[in-house]
C-alpha positions, 0 to 999 in steps of 0.5 A: 499499499502506498504511503500517503503523501502529507499535504503541502502546508500553505505559506504566505508572502506579504506584499506590503503597500503601507506607505508606498505612495503619497496621493496628497494634492493641493487645491489652488484658488485664484481669480484669473488663474485660467488661462495665464497661470495654469502652465506655471502651476502644472509645472510646479506640481510636476517638479514637486511630484517628479512627474515625467509628463511629456504630452497633455491631452485636455478633455472638455465638452462641446459647449466649453470648447465653443467658449474657451477653444482658443484658450485651450488650444494655446494653453500649454504649447504644441505637445497639448491636444484638445478632445471634447465630447457632447455637453451633458450627462449622457456623455458619461458612458461606456461609449464616450470613454471608449471613444476617448481612449481610441483618440488617445491611442490614435494621437500616439499618447503614451505613459509619458502623458497626462490629462487635464480635465476641463469642465464640470462633474461629467467631464471630471468624472469621465476624464478621471476614469480615462486617466485611471485606466489608460496605460494602467493609469496616467496622471491627471489634473482638474480644472472644474468649471462649475460650482458642483465640480469645484466644491465637490466632484473634483476633489476626492478622486471618485471617477466613474461612468453611468449605466442605464440602471443607475449613476456612477456604477463603474468607476474607480478611486484615482486621485488628481495630481492637482485642482485648480479652482478659478471663480472667474470660470463661473462667469460663463456658467448658465444661471440654472447650473450655477443654482444647481451647484449650490445644493452641494455647497449647502450639503457640505454645511449640513454634514459638518459645519454649522457656522458655514450654514449661518454664513450661507443664510446670511449671504444668499443674495450676494452668492446669487448675485455672483459676488467674487469675494463672497463666492470665493469664501463660499467655495473655500469653506465648502472645499474645506469640508470635503477635503477634511472628510476625504482625508480622513476616509479615502475610500468611503469605509465609513465617514466619507458616506456623510458626503452621500447626504441627499444622494440616495434619493437624489440619484434615484430621482435623477436617474428617473428624470432621464438625467434631465433634472440637474444633479444639484436639483435632484440632490436638493430634492434628496436632502429635503426628503432625507431630512424628512426621514431623519425627523420621522426616525427621531434624529432631526428636530422639525425646526431644522428640517424647515430650516434646511428646506427654507435655505434650499428654496431661498437659493431657487432649489426644489424641495419637493419631488417632480409631478408624476414621480411615484414613491414606489419607483423611487424606492425601486431605483434606490435598490440599485444604489452602489451604496447598499449593503447585502441588498439593503438600502442605507442612508446618511441622515442629519441629527442637527445643522452640521452634524450627522447621525451615527449608530455604533460609530457607523454613518450608514444607517438602515431605515424602516422603508415604511417611513421612507415611503411616508416622507416621499409621499409628503413631498410629492407635488 
């Protein structure tokens, strides 16, 4: 009888990646930063981070190309090319990502290249995702041109494209090498998009900075009038909230979930509108609904719900569900949300102005769906 061989015992080899790469970057604020100062700032980043960048690809949209085409073409010299996609959320898709990658390959952009995302959240998400996968990752910079992208989507390294079933379902965490915010770029932003972006500003105050909420309440008129001094202060304070949260929780293991306030309902509303409703307006509706939910489950005082909705309405933002949108359908679409865990919808909910509710140290909260449906019913137009 053959002697039975002893099984080979498992062994382990550690791939130690702790502290291998510093992904820190700076957000630079200025008036008149674009286009004259951009080249100098990018050169400073290249030198500091020892980046070997030979060519730059600027990715923008058709609307911004019409407005800023000449400045973009001459921005960084002969080793720079400009690529554009149609303006709008519909461009944040697989087809446009593939198209941009094919164009980069055809133009012979290699690993010594970098991408500049010049645009709003759609361009930042799309261009960042391209950068994260092209040649297994090349550097990219953000020059955000909308309120939403300046205070939110350009910071934190979330890149993504949409699927028909929901927003941002395919993407990566990939940090930019620098973010350059020029308040003057908001001059060409249509009023509807400007107002829409203020929802993310209010959100940042709600989740972590009560004093910022007070500042916003006192400065509604100046912000809507696009007063440069007040706008600059608004952008800086909003970015500080986003940066502090991201710095503490880079990949949304817990704390970063508070940035999703208003987005669980908001993304469902936006998806059901076929992206015809601006992201910010969808988030505004989402915050109003989720604040009502927070009140119903005993987290948020009723006066704070009214205070939030009053501020959103003063900025011209909606706080009620669009006509014809059923609560049942919203809940169904929320079921596809990437933030869900084990098939259960999770919310991040406020407990006060500038403070979010946590349960045993966790910010992702499970809520009785009957309460969610009641809150949705109350906000149907």
